[in-house]
C-alpha positions, 0 to 999 in steps of 0.5 A: 849936817847944818842942822846938827852943826847949828844945834851944837854952836847954840843956834838950834831952833833960831828961825834965821838958820832953819834953811839953806836960804835963811842961813845964807841971808843971815850968814853974818849972824851965823858966823858970829854965833859959830865964832863965838862958840869956837872961841871959847874952846880949845881946838880939841874940844871944838873938834871933839864936840863937832865930831860927836855931833856927827858934823864935818870938821877938820883942823887948820894946821900950820906947817909943823903940825902938817909934818907931825901929823900921823896921816901925812907920815903914813902917806910919806907926804914929805921927804929929805933931799940934799938934807932939805925936807920938802913935799914929796911926789903926789902920785907914786905909781907902783910900776913907775914911782918916781923919786926926787933926786935933787933939791935944785940949785943953791941960791946964786949957784949958776949966777957966773954962768948966767952973766957970762951967757948975757955978756956973750949976747952983748 
C-alpha cells in the first residue's frame, strides 16, 4: 500500500522511499512530498485519486460533516434529547438497547442546593 501511495504522490522510484526503514529515515521528505501533492488538490480529488490507487484514505471531518455523513446518520450516531443534539449510545444491544433520557442539568440548575449544603457544613 505504501508503494501505491508514494507512486500516486509522485515519489515512485525515489530510493528514499523504497523500504519501511528508508521511509522512516526520510519521513520529513516524504511528508513534504505528500503535503505538497495534497495541497494542490481538493479533498474530493485527493480521496478519489488515492482510492483509485487502492490505498487507504479517509476524510478528516469537522463536526457538521460528521453529523451530515450518511454512515453516521444510518447508525443513528446522534440523537436529540431535550432539544440538544448529542452523541447517541455507542453500544445498543438488541435486548437492552438503552436510551438517553435527559441532557443533564442546565448550567447553574443546582447552585442553590449546593450552596445550602455547603452552608450546612459550616
